[in-house]
PDB file of N, CA, C, O and CB in Angstrom:
ATOM      1  N   MET A   1    -108.259  99.514 -85.769  1.00  0.00           N
ATOM      2  CA  MET A   1    -107.511  99.974 -84.590  1.00  0.00           C
ATOM      3  C   MET A   1    -107.292 101.656 -84.522  1.00  0.00           C
ATOM      4  O   MET A   1    -106.840 102.169 -85.545  1.00  0.00           O
ATOM      5  CB  MET A   1    -106.068  99.204 -84.630  1.00  0.00           C
ATOM      6  N   SER A   2    -107.646 102.708 -83.147  1.00  0.00           N
ATOM      7  CA  SER A   2    -107.211 103.430 -83.533  1.00  0.00           C
ATOM      8  C   SER A   2    -105.786 103.676 -82.304  1.00  0.00           C
ATOM      9  O   SER A   2    -105.556 103.167 -81.207  1.00  0.00           O
ATOM     10  CB  SER A   2    -108.308 104.340 -83.881  1.00  0.00           C
ATOM     11  N   VAL A   3    -105.137 104.584 -83.048  1.00  0.00           N
ATOM     12  CA  VAL A   3    -104.155 105.543 -82.401  1.00  0.00           C
ATOM     13  C   VAL A   3    -104.328 107.253 -81.660  1.00  0.00           C
ATOM     14  O   VAL A   3    -105.228 107.886 -82.212  1.00  0.00           O
ATOM     15  CB  VAL A   3    -103.272 105.653 -83.511  1.00  0.00           C
ATOM     16  N   PHE A   4    -104.008 107.592 -81.162  1.00  0.00           N
ATOM     17  CA  PHE A   4    -103.776 108.452 -81.032  1.00  0.00           C
ATOM     18  C   PHE A   4    -102.776 108.652 -80.018  1.00  0.00           C
ATOM     19  O   PHE A   4    -102.835 108.246 -78.858  1.00  0.00           O
ATOM     20  CB  PHE A   4    -104.679 108.893 -81.032  1.00  0.00           C
ATOM     21  N   ARG A   5    -101.435 109.613 -80.798  1.00  0.00           N
ATOM     22  CA  ARG A   5     -99.694 109.778 -80.331  1.00  0.00           C
ATOM     23  C   ARG A   5     -99.430 111.099 -79.907  1.00  0.00           C
ATOM     24  O   ARG A   5     -99.675 112.198 -80.405  1.00  0.00           O
ATOM     25  CB  ARG A   5     -98.528 109.516 -81.608  1.00  0.00           C
ATOM     26  N   PHE A   6     -98.548 110.518 -78.273  1.00  0.00           N
ATOM     27  CA  PHE A   6     -98.556 112.321 -78.372  1.00  0.00           C
ATOM     28  C   PHE A   6     -97.362 111.976 -77.944  1.00  0.00           C
ATOM     29  O   PHE A   6     -97.240 111.475 -76.826  1.00  0.00           O
ATOM     30  CB  PHE A   6     -99.635 113.597 -77.407  1.00  0.00           C
ATOM     31  N   ASP A   7     -96.197 112.207 -78.831  1.00  0.00           N
ATOM     32  CA  ASP A   7     -94.632 112.224 -78.155  1.00  0.00           C
ATOM     33  C   ASP A   7     -94.041 110.385 -77.487  1.00  0.00           C
ATOM     34  O   ASP A   7     -93.364 109.547 -78.083  1.00  0.00           O
ATOM     35  CB  ASP A   7     -94.794 113.602 -76.449  1.00  0.00           C
ATOM     36  N   THR A   8     -94.512 110.342 -76.404  1.00  0.00           N
ATOM     37  CA  THR A   8     -94.063 109.487 -75.277  1.00  0.00           C
ATOM     38  C   THR A   8     -95.260 108.795 -75.277  1.00  0.00           C
ATOM     39  O   THR A   8     -94.978 107.598 -75.337  1.00  0.00           O
ATOM     40  CB  THR A   8     -93.615 110.161 -73.859  1.00  0.00           C
ATOM     41  N   GLU A   9     -96.270 108.931 -75.246  1.00  0.00           N
ATOM     42  CA  GLU A   9     -97.843 108.600 -74.518  1.00  0.00           C
ATOM     43  C   GLU A   9     -98.565 108.254 -75.906  1.00  0.00           C
ATOM     44  O   GLU A   9     -98.345 108.711 -77.028  1.00  0.00           O
ATOM     45  CB  GLU A   9     -98.762 110.178 -73.530  1.00  0.00           C
ATOM     46  N   MET A  10     -99.384 107.419 -75.528  1.00  0.00           N
ATOM     47  CA  MET A  10     -99.965 106.885 -76.531  1.00  0.00           C
ATOM     48  C   MET A  10    -101.247 105.886 -75.777  1.00  0.00           C
ATOM     49  O   MET A  10    -101.252 105.175 -74.773  1.00  0.00           O
ATOM     50  CB  MET A  10     -98.784 106.117 -77.447  1.00  0.00           C
ATOM     51  N   LEU A  11    -102.503 106.303 -77.016  1.00  0.00           N
ATOM     52  CA  LEU A  11    -103.852 105.582 -76.440  1.00  0.00           C
ATOM     53  C   LEU A  11    -103.888 105.110 -77.678  1.00  0.00           C
ATOM     54  O   LEU A  11    -103.707 105.787 -78.690  1.00  0.00           O
ATOM     55  CB  LEU A  11    -105.279 106.414 -75.799  1.00  0.00           C
ATOM     56  N   VAL A  12    -104.296 103.066 -77.608  1.00  0.00           N
ATOM     57  CA  VAL A  12    -104.830 102.706 -78.609  1.00  0.00           C
ATOM     58  C   VAL A  12    -105.843 101.913 -77.973  1.00  0.00           C
ATOM     59  O   VAL A  12    -106.022 101.530 -76.817  1.00  0.00           O
ATOM     60  CB  VAL A  12    -103.989 102.141 -79.556  1.00  0.00           C
ATOM     61  N   THR A  13    -106.641 101.735 -79.397  1.00  0.00           N
ATOM     62  CA  THR A  13    -108.259 101.303 -79.053  1.00  0.00           C
ATOM     63  C   THR A  13    -107.859 100.030 -80.031  1.00  0.00           C
ATOM     64  O   THR A  13    -107.635 100.551 -81.124  1.00  0.00           O
ATOM     65  CB  THR A  13    -109.896 102.589 -79.631  1.00  0.00           C
ATOM     66  N   PRO A  14    -107.651  98.495 -80.154  1.00  0.00           N
ATOM     67  CA  PRO A  14    -107.529  97.613 -80.985  1.00  0.00           C
ATOM     68  C   PRO A  14    -109.244  97.256 -80.682  1.00  0.00           C
ATOM     69  O   PRO A  14    -109.724  96.904 -79.604  1.00  0.00           O
ATOM     70  CB  PRO A  14    -106.202  96.497 -80.714  1.00  0.00           C
ATOM     71  N   HIS A  15    -110.152  97.520 -82.313  1.00  0.00           N
ATOM     72  CA  HIS A  15    -111.028  96.780 -82.413  1.00  0.00           C
ATOM     73  C   HIS A  15    -111.341  95.566 -82.093  1.00  0.00           C
ATOM     74  O   HIS A  15    -110.536  94.760 -82.559  1.00  0.00           O
ATOM     75  CB  HIS A  15    -111.147  96.835 -83.128  1.00  0.00           C
ATOM     76  N   LEU A  16    -112.348  95.009 -81.366  1.00  0.00           N
ATOM     77  CA  LEU A  16    -112.474  93.713 -80.994  1.00  0.00           C
ATOM     78  C   LEU A  16    -113.662  93.145 -81.425  1.00  0.00           C
ATOM     79  O   LEU A  16    -114.681  93.835 -81.430  1.00  0.00           O
ATOM     80  CB  LEU A  16    -112.351  93.573 -79.694  1.00  0.00           C
ATOM     81  N   ALA A  17    -113.685  91.753 -81.861  1.00  0.00           N
ATOM     82  CA  ALA A  17    -114.390  91.101 -83.156  1.00  0.00           C
ATOM     83  C   ALA A  17    -115.662  91.673 -81.956  1.00  0.00           C
ATOM     84  O   ALA A  17    -115.614  91.824 -80.736  1.00  0.00           O
ATOM     85  CB  ALA A  17    -114.079  88.969 -83.823  1.00  0.00           C
ATOM     86  N   LYS A  18    -116.788  91.892 -83.004  1.00  0.00           N
ATOM     87  CA  LYS A  18    -118.698  91.763 -82.122  1.00  0.00           C
ATOM     88  C   LYS A  18    -118.679  93.211 -81.230  1.00  0.00           C
ATOM     89  O   LYS A  18    -119.643  93.652 -80.605  1.00  0.00           O
ATOM     90  CB  LYS A  18    -118.982  89.903 -80.493  1.00  0.00           C
ATOM     91  N   PHE A  19    -117.486  93.766 -81.320  1.00  0.00           N
ATOM     92  CA  PHE A  19    -117.634  94.861 -80.313  1.00  0.00           C
ATOM     93  C   PHE A  19    -117.529  96.298 -80.903  1.00  0.00           C
ATOM     94  O   PHE A  19    -116.401  96.125 -81.364  1.00  0.00           O
ATOM     95  CB  PHE A  19    -116.556  94.696 -79.232  1.00  0.00           C
ATOM     96  N   VAL A  20    -117.808  97.530 -81.235  1.00  0.00           N
ATOM     97  CA  VAL A  20    -117.759  98.811 -81.961  1.00  0.00           C
ATOM     98  C   VAL A  20    -116.746  99.210 -81.514  1.00  0.00           C
ATOM     99  O   VAL A  20    -116.108  98.421 -80.818  1.00  0.00           O
ATOM    100  CB  VAL A  20    -118.782  99.765 -81.870  1.00  0.00           C
ATOM    101  N   GLY A  21    -116.146 100.736 -81.764  1.00  0.00           N
ATOM    102  CA  GLY A  21    -114.979 100.983 -81.097  1.00  0.00           C
ATOM    103  C   GLY A  21    -114.896 101.689 -79.843  1.00  0.00           C
ATOM    104  O   GLY A  21    -113.888 101.967 -79.193  1.00  0.00           O
ATOM    105  N   HIS A  22    -116.802 102.075 -79.465  1.00  0.00           N
ATOM    106  CA  HIS A  22    -116.861 102.623 -78.282  1.00  0.00           C
ATOM    107  C   HIS A  22    -116.495 101.727 -77.336  1.00  0.00           C
ATOM    108  O   HIS A  22    -116.084 102.306 -76.330  1.00  0.00           O
ATOM    109  CB  HIS A  22    -118.012 103.133 -78.035  1.00  0.00           C
ATOM    110  N   ASP A  23    -116.479 100.636 -77.261  1.00  0.00           N
ATOM    111  CA  ASP A  23    -117.011  99.134 -76.665  1.00  0.00           C
ATOM    112  C   ASP A  23    -115.467  97.936 -75.864  1.00  0.00           C
ATOM    113  O   ASP A  23    -115.277  97.200 -74.896  1.00  0.00           O
ATOM    114  CB  ASP A  23    -117.862  98.144 -78.480  1.00  0.00           C
ATOM    115  N   SER A  24    -114.552  98.585 -77.398  1.00  0.00           N
ATOM    116  CA  SER A  24    -113.383  98.091 -77.138  1.00  0.00           C
ATOM    117  C   SER A  24    -112.427  98.716 -75.972  1.00  0.00           C
ATOM    118  O   SER A  24    -112.515  99.928 -75.778  1.00  0.00           O
ATOM    119  CB  SER A  24    -112.805  98.121 -78.322  1.00  0.00           C
ATOM    120  N   PRO A  25    -111.950  98.313 -75.561  1.00  0.00           N
ATOM    121  CA  PRO A  25    -110.358  98.478 -74.249  1.00  0.00           C
ATOM    122  C   PRO A  25    -109.224 100.096 -74.780  1.00  0.00           C
ATOM    123  O   PRO A  25    -108.340 100.079 -75.637  1.00  0.00           O
ATOM    124  CB  PRO A  25    -108.780  96.338 -74.608  1.00  0.00           C
ATOM    125  N   MET A  26    -109.552 101.007 -74.145  1.00  0.00           N
ATOM    126  CA  MET A  26    -108.567 101.986 -75.014  1.00  0.00           C
ATOM    127  C   MET A  26    -107.343 102.004 -73.805  1.00  0.00           C
ATOM    128  O   MET A  26    -107.288 102.818 -72.882  1.00  0.00           O
ATOM    129  CB  MET A  26    -109.369 103.845 -75.473  1.00  0.00           C
ATOM    130  N   PRO A  27    -106.702 101.260 -73.977  1.00  0.00           N
ATOM    131  CA  PRO A  27    -105.362 101.257 -73.038  1.00  0.00           C
ATOM    132  C   PRO A  27    -104.385 102.665 -73.321  1.00  0.00           C
ATOM    133  O   PRO A  27    -104.480 103.277 -74.385  1.00  0.00           O
ATOM    134  CB  PRO A  27    -104.359  99.739 -73.454  1.00  0.00           C
ATOM    135  N   PRO A  28    -103.468 103.076 -72.259  1.00  0.00           N
ATOM    136  CA  PRO A  28    -102.696 104.322 -72.285  1.00  0.00           C
ATOM    137  C   PRO A  28    -101.074 103.486 -72.742  1.00  0.00           C
ATOM    138  O   PRO A  28    -100.644 102.341 -72.880  1.00  0.00           O
ATOM    139  CB  PRO A  28    -102.790 105.300 -70.500  1.00  0.00           C
ATOM    140  N   LEU A  29    -100.858 104.113 -72.790  1.00  0.00           N
ATOM    141  CA  LEU A  29     -99.668 103.656 -72.950  1.00  0.00           C
ATOM    142  C   LEU A  29     -98.512 104.627 -73.084  1.00  0.00           C
ATOM    143  O   LEU A  29     -98.658 105.659 -73.738  1.00  0.00           O
ATOM    144  CB  LEU A  29     -99.744 102.888 -73.950  1.00  0.00           C
ATOM    145  N   ARG A  30     -96.833 104.190 -72.207  1.00  0.00           N
ATOM    146  CA  ARG A  30     -96.045 105.625 -72.280  1.00  0.00           C
ATOM    147  C   ARG A  30     -94.856 104.420 -72.553  1.00  0.00           C
ATOM    148  O   ARG A  30     -94.937 103.216 -72.308  1.00  0.00           O
ATOM    149  CB  ARG A  30     -95.961 107.016 -70.626  1.00  0.00           C
ATOM    150  N   ARG A  31     -93.674 105.224 -73.177  1.00  0.00           N
ATOM    151  CA  ARG A  31     -92.681 104.317 -73.771  1.00  0.00           C
ATOM    152  C   ARG A  31     -91.532 104.852 -72.730  1.00  0.00           C
ATOM    153  O   ARG A  31     -91.044 105.937 -72.411  1.00  0.00           O
ATOM    154  CB  ARG A  31     -92.374 104.514 -75.589  1.00  0.00           C
ATOM    155  N   TYR A  32     -91.361 103.308 -72.343  1.00  0.00           N
ATOM    156  CA  TYR A  32     -90.537 103.510 -70.744  1.00  0.00           C
ATOM    157  C   TYR A  32     -89.273 102.933 -71.551  1.00  0.00           C
ATOM    158  O   TYR A  32     -88.216 103.460 -71.204  1.00  0.00           O
ATOM    159  CB  TYR A  32     -91.194 102.371 -68.974  1.00  0.00           C
ATOM    160  N   GLN A  33     -89.159 101.896 -72.622  1.00  0.00           N
ATOM    161  CA  GLN A  33     -87.750 101.371 -73.339  1.00  0.00           C
ATOM    162  C   GLN A  33     -88.228 101.000 -74.915  1.00  0.00           C
ATOM    163  O   GLN A  33     -89.337 100.994 -75.450  1.00  0.00           O
ATOM    164  CB  GLN A  33     -87.017  99.781 -72.443  1.00  0.00           C
ATOM    165  N   ASP A  34     -86.571 100.623 -75.514  1.00  0.00           N
ATOM    166  CA  ASP A  34     -86.304 100.278 -77.131  1.00  0.00           C
ATOM    167  C   ASP A  34     -87.004  99.291 -77.097  1.00  0.00           C
ATOM    168  O   ASP A  34     -86.869  98.748 -76.000  1.00  0.00           O
ATOM    169  CB  ASP A  34     -84.836  99.962 -77.775  1.00  0.00           C
ATOM    170  N   ASP A  35     -88.127  98.436 -78.139  1.00  0.00           N
ATOM    171  CA  ASP A  35     -88.735  98.087 -78.503  1.00  0.00           C
ATOM    172  C   ASP A  35     -89.611  97.507 -77.375  1.00  0.00           C
ATOM    173  O   ASP A  35     -89.573  96.317 -77.059  1.00  0.00           O
ATOM    174  CB  ASP A  35     -88.254  97.617 -79.347  1.00  0.00           C
ATOM    175  N   GLY A  36     -90.297  98.305 -76.867  1.00  0.00           N
ATOM    176  CA  GLY A  36     -91.385  97.745 -75.617  1.00  0.00           C
ATOM    177  C   GLY A  36     -92.702  97.723 -76.654  1.00  0.00           C
ATOM    178  O   GLY A  36     -92.610  97.988 -77.853  1.00  0.00           O
ATOM    179  N   LEU A  37     -94.024  97.335 -75.925  1.00  0.00           N
ATOM    180  CA  LEU A  37     -95.007  97.998 -76.314  1.00  0.00           C
ATOM    181  C   LEU A  37     -95.561  99.283 -76.908  1.00  0.00           C
ATOM    182  O   LEU A  37     -96.374  99.325 -77.831  1.00  0.00           O
ATOM    183  CB  LEU A  37     -95.328  97.896 -75.691  1.00  0.00           C
ATOM    184  N   PHE A  38     -95.157 100.078 -76.428  1.00  0.00           N
ATOM    185  CA  PHE A  38     -95.534 101.069 -76.936  1.00  0.00           C
ATOM    186  C   PHE A  38     -94.831 101.444 -78.502  1.00  0.00           C
ATOM    187  O   PHE A  38     -95.534 101.804 -79.446  1.00  0.00           O
ATOM    188  CB  PHE A  38     -95.335 101.981 -75.889  1.00  0.00           C
ATOM    189  N   ASP A  39     -93.225 101.281 -78.599  1.00  0.00           N
ATOM    190  CA  ASP A  39     -92.610 101.128 -80.062  1.00  0.00           C
ATOM    191  C   ASP A  39     -93.530 100.237 -80.851  1.00  0.00           C
ATOM    192  O   ASP A  39     -94.045 100.539 -81.927  1.00  0.00           O
ATOM    193  CB  ASP A  39     -91.073 100.455 -80.065  1.00  0.00           C
ATOM    194  N   ARG A  40     -93.697  98.980 -80.127  1.00  0.00           N
ATOM    195  CA  ARG A  40     -94.414  97.621 -81.265  1.00  0.00           C
ATOM    196  C   ARG A  40     -95.454  98.656 -81.729  1.00  0.00           C
ATOM    197  O   ARG A  40     -95.484  98.836 -82.946  1.00  0.00           O
ATOM    198  CB  ARG A  40     -95.314  95.794 -80.404  1.00  0.00           C
ATOM    199  N   PHE A  41     -96.449  99.482 -80.855  1.00  0.00           N
ATOM    200  CA  PHE A  41     -97.792  99.770 -81.436  1.00  0.00           C
ATOM    201  C   PHE A  41     -97.489 101.095 -82.430  1.00  0.00           C
ATOM    202  O   PHE A  41     -98.137 101.601 -83.346  1.00  0.00           O
ATOM    203  CB  PHE A  41     -99.000 100.097 -80.139  1.00  0.00           C
ATOM    204  N   ALA A  42     -96.126 101.431 -81.778  1.00  0.00           N
ATOM    205  CA  ALA A  42     -96.074 102.449 -83.044  1.00  0.00           C
ATOM    206  C   ALA A  42     -95.750 102.028 -84.399  1.00  0.00           C
ATOM    207  O   ALA A  42     -96.463 102.394 -85.333  1.00  0.00           O
ATOM    208  CB  ALA A  42     -95.106 103.453 -82.825  1.00  0.00           C
ATOM    209  N   TYR A  43     -95.103 101.559 -84.514  1.00  0.00           N
ATOM    210  CA  TYR A  43     -94.397 100.820 -85.853  1.00  0.00           C
ATOM    211  C   TYR A  43     -95.249  99.548 -86.394  1.00  0.00           C
ATOM    212  O   TYR A  43     -94.958  98.845 -87.362  1.00  0.00           O
ATOM    213  CB  TYR A  43     -92.775 100.201 -85.430  1.00  0.00           C
ATOM    214  N   HIS A  44     -96.377  99.420 -85.530  1.00  0.00           N
ATOM    215  CA  HIS A  44     -97.648  98.707 -86.605  1.00  0.00           C
ATOM    216  C   HIS A  44     -98.375  99.567 -86.894  1.00  0.00           C
ATOM    217  O   HIS A  44     -99.288  99.091 -87.569  1.00  0.00           O
ATOM    218  CB  HIS A  44     -98.635  97.595 -86.120  1.00  0.00           C
ATOM    219  N   ALA A  45     -98.496 100.732 -86.736  1.00  0.00           N
ATOM    220  CA  ALA A  45     -99.566 102.130 -86.723  1.00  0.00           C
ATOM    221  C   ALA A  45     -98.710 102.882 -88.284  1.00  0.00           C
ATOM    222  O   ALA A  45     -98.989 103.281 -89.415  1.00  0.00           O
ATOM    223  CB  ALA A  45     -99.359 103.484 -84.706  1.00  0.00           C
ATOM    224  N   SER A  46     -97.907 102.761 -87.646  1.00  0.00           N
ATOM    225  CA  SER A  46     -96.759 103.690 -89.330  1.00  0.00           C
ATOM    226  C   SER A  46     -96.193 102.734 -90.113  1.00  0.00           C
ATOM    227  O   SER A  46     -95.292 102.955 -90.922  1.00  0.00           O
ATOM    228  CB  SER A  46     -95.051 104.767 -88.917  1.00  0.00           C
ATOM    229  N   GLU A  47     -96.876 101.295 -89.819  1.00  0.00           N
ATOM    230  CA  GLU A  47     -96.649 100.639 -91.361  1.00  0.00           C
ATOM    231  C   GLU A  47     -98.020 100.771 -92.519  1.00  0.00           C
ATOM    232  O   GLU A  47     -98.113 101.018 -93.721  1.00  0.00           O
ATOM    233  CB  GLU A  47     -96.340  98.810 -91.103  1.00  0.00           C
ATOM    234  N   LEU A  48     -98.980 100.454 -91.402  1.00  0.00           N
ATOM    235  CA  LEU A  48    -100.471 100.805 -91.738  1.00  0.00           C
ATOM    236  C   LEU A  48    -100.522 101.895 -92.591  1.00  0.00           C
ATOM    237  O   LEU A  48    -100.496 101.666 -93.801  1.00  0.00           O
ATOM    238  CB  LEU A  48    -101.328 101.148 -90.530  1.00  0.00           C
ATOM    239  N   TRP A  49    -100.584 102.946 -92.226  1.00  0.00           N
ATOM    240  CA  TRP A  49    -100.751 104.338 -92.719  1.00  0.00           C
ATOM    241  C   TRP A  49     -99.680 104.442 -93.355  1.00  0.00           C
ATOM    242  O   TRP A  49     -99.976 105.407 -94.059  1.00  0.00           O
ATOM    243  CB  TRP A  49    -100.938 105.441 -91.777  1.00  0.00           C
ATOM    244  N   GLY A  50     -98.263 104.073 -93.747  1.00  0.00           N
ATOM    245  CA  GLY A  50     -97.761 104.187 -95.390  1.00  0.00           C
ATOM    246  C   GLY A  50     -97.985 103.243 -95.519  1.00  0.00           C
ATOM    247  O   GLY A  50     -96.968 102.717 -95.068  1.00  0.00           O
ATOM    248  N   ASN A  51     -98.564 102.515 -95.803  1.00  0.00           N
ATOM    249  CA  ASN A  51     -99.140 101.520 -97.101  1.00  0.00           C
ATOM    250  C   ASN A  51    -100.366 101.342 -97.517  1.00  0.00           C
ATOM    251  O   ASN A  51    -100.927 100.508 -98.228  1.00  0.00           O
ATOM    252  CB  ASN A  51     -98.910 100.265 -96.961  1.00  0.00           C
ATOM    253  N   GLY A  52    -100.680 102.284 -96.941  1.00  0.00           N
ATOM    254  CA  GLY A  52    -102.334 102.502 -97.315  1.00  0.00           C
ATOM    255  C   GLY A  52    -102.207 103.440 -98.736  1.00  0.00           C
ATOM    256  O   GLY A  52    -101.280 104.099 -99.207  1.00  0.00           O
ATOM    257  N   ARG A  53    -104.051 103.085 -99.323  1.00  0.00           N
ATOM    258  CA  ARG A  53    -103.754 103.662-100.242  1.00  0.00           C
ATOM    259  C   ARG A  53    -105.101 104.862-100.573  1.00  0.00           C
ATOM    260  O   ARG A  53    -106.160 104.651 -99.983  1.00  0.00           O
ATOM    261  CB  ARG A  53    -103.388 102.561-101.246  1.00  0.00           C
ATOM    262  N   ASP A  54    -105.022 105.943-101.402  1.00  0.00           N
ATOM    263  CA  ASP A  54    -106.303 107.016-101.567  1.00  0.00           C
ATOM    264  C   ASP A  54    -107.721 105.713-101.736  1.00  0.00           C
ATOM    265  O   ASP A  54    -107.808 104.776-102.528  1.00  0.00           O
ATOM    266  CB  ASP A  54    -106.032 108.320-103.428  1.00  0.00           C
ATOM    267  N   VAL A  55    -108.521 106.091-100.817  1.00  0.00           N
ATOM    268  CA  VAL A  55    -109.887 105.532-101.463  1.00  0.00           C
ATOM    269  C   VAL A  55    -110.505 106.354-102.216  1.00  0.00           C
ATOM    270  O   VAL A  55    -111.248 105.766-103.003  1.00  0.00           O
ATOM    271  CB  VAL A  55    -110.884 105.138-100.567  1.00  0.00           C
ATOM    272  N   TRP A  56    -110.513 107.566-102.319  1.00  0.00           N
ATOM    273  CA  TRP A  56    -110.554 107.727-103.794  1.00  0.00           C
ATOM    274  C   TRP A  56    -109.590 108.074-105.475  1.00  0.00           C
ATOM    275  O   TRP A  56    -109.675 108.894-106.389  1.00  0.00           O
ATOM    276  CB  TRP A  56    -111.239 108.499-103.626  1.00  0.00           C
ATOM    277  N   GLN A  57    -108.831 107.041-105.170  1.00  0.00           N
ATOM    278  CA  GLN A  57    -108.542 106.835-106.320  1.00  0.00           C
ATOM    279  C   GLN A  57    -109.046 106.369-107.772  1.00  0.00           C
ATOM    280  O   GLN A  57    -109.175 105.150-107.663  1.00  0.00           O
ATOM    281  CB  GLN A  57    -107.967 106.385-106.049  1.00  0.00           C
ATOM    282  N   GLN A  58    -109.348 106.696-108.904  1.00  0.00           N
ATOM    283  CA  GLN A  58    -109.981 106.091-109.623  1.00  0.00           C
ATOM    284  C   GLN A  58    -109.587 104.781-109.662  1.00  0.00           C
ATOM    285  O   GLN A  58    -108.566 104.249-109.226  1.00  0.00           O
ATOM    286  CB  GLN A  58    -110.019 106.636-110.633  1.00  0.00           C
ATOM    287  N   PRO A  59    -110.703 104.252-110.345  1.00  0.00           N
ATOM    288  CA  PRO A  59    -110.238 102.350-110.554  1.00  0.00           C
ATOM    289  C   PRO A  59    -109.235 102.301-112.015  1.00  0.00           C
ATOM    290  O   PRO A  59    -109.203 103.078-112.970  1.00  0.00           O
ATOM    291  CB  PRO A  59    -112.129 101.023-110.980  1.00  0.00           C
ATOM    292  N   GLN A  60    -108.451 101.042-111.732  1.00  0.00           N
ATOM    293  CA  GLN A  60    -108.347 101.023-113.167  1.00  0.00           C
ATOM    294  C   GLN A  60    -108.678 100.162-113.902  1.00  0.00           C
ATOM    295  O   GLN A  60    -109.365  99.235-113.475  1.00  0.00           O
ATOM    296  CB  GLN A  60    -107.397 101.157-113.528  1.00  0.00           C
ATOM    297  N   PRO A  61    -108.190 100.241-115.523  1.00  0.00           N
ATOM    298  CA  PRO A  61    -108.849  99.874-116.225  1.00  0.00           C
ATOM    299  C   PRO A  61    -108.809  97.832-116.397  1.00  0.00           C
ATOM    300  O   PRO A  61    -107.733  97.236-116.432  1.00  0.00           O
ATOM    301  CB  PRO A  61    -108.447 100.853-117.324  1.00  0.00           C
ATOM    302  N   ALA A  62    -109.582  97.417-116.443  1.00  0.00           N
ATOM    303  CA  ALA A  62    -109.297  96.286-116.639  1.00  0.00           C
ATOM    304  C   ALA A  62    -108.258  95.873-117.444  1.00  0.00           C
ATOM    305  O   ALA A  62    -107.817  96.372-118.480  1.00  0.00           O
ATOM    306  CB  ALA A  62    -110.181  95.851-116.931  1.00  0.00           C
ATOM    307  N   GLY A  63    -107.695  94.200-116.391  1.00  0.00           N
ATOM    308  CA  GLY A  63    -106.410  94.301-117.126  1.00  0.00           C
ATOM    309  C   GLY A  63    -105.250  94.488-116.573  1.00  0.00           C
ATOM    310  O   GLY A  63    -104.490  93.568-116.268  1.00  0.00           O
ATOM    311  N   GLN A  64    -104.927  96.208-116.327  1.00  0.00           N
ATOM    312  CA  GLN A  64    -103.978  97.198-116.217  1.00  0.00           C
ATOM    313  C   GLN A  64    -103.613  97.171-114.499  1.00  0.00           C
ATOM    314  O   GLN A  64    -104.595  97.304-113.770  1.00  0.00           O
ATOM    315  CB  GLN A  64    -104.629  98.702-116.857  1.00  0.00           C
ATOM    316  N   MET A  65    -102.412  97.026-113.901  1.00  0.00           N
ATOM    317  CA  MET A  65    -101.825  96.595-112.588  1.00  0.00           C
ATOM    318  C   MET A  65    -101.539  98.972-112.357  1.00  0.00           C
ATOM    319  O   MET A  65    -101.102  99.827-113.128  1.00  0.00           O
ATOM    320  CB  MET A  65     -99.770  94.926-112.852  1.00  0.00           C
ATOM    321  N   LEU A  66    -101.999  99.015-111.165  1.00  0.00           N
ATOM    322  CA  LEU A  66    -101.515  99.992-110.477  1.00  0.00           C
ATOM    323  C   LEU A  66    -100.096 100.251-110.855  1.00  0.00           C
ATOM    324  O   LEU A  66     -99.281  99.382-111.166  1.00  0.00           O
ATOM    325  CB  LEU A  66    -101.688  99.730-109.147  1.00  0.00           C
ATOM    326  N   GLY A  67     -99.855 101.702-110.789  1.00  0.00           N
ATOM    327  CA  GLY A  67     -98.951 102.000-111.019  1.00  0.00           C
ATOM    328  C   GLY A  67     -98.258 102.083-112.487  1.00  0.00           C
ATOM    329  O   GLY A  67     -97.196 102.681-112.663  1.00  0.00           O
ATOM    330  N   ASP A  68     -99.101 101.296-113.713  1.00  0.00           N
ATOM    331  CA  ASP A  68     -98.714 100.725-115.123  1.00  0.00           C
ATOM    332  C   ASP A  68     -99.699 102.207-115.289  1.00  0.00           C
ATOM    333  O   ASP A  68     -99.981 102.639-116.407  1.00  0.00           O
ATOM    334  CB  ASP A  68     -99.234  98.752-115.841  1.00  0.00           C
TER     335      ASP A  68
END
């Protein structure tokens, strides 16, 4: 999913199965109310970004958990 947010407006591209990004729809969203579609996409994108991990992180030795 691609999300481009500008204050109270957002462009969202949910990547659909069997389509590449430029073939997926990109509806514009505007925030009109609390907990509407805009807020739900904003929350979802924030959760994904906040729970992501560094792809360049060094591999952990076998049997060792991240954070150990």
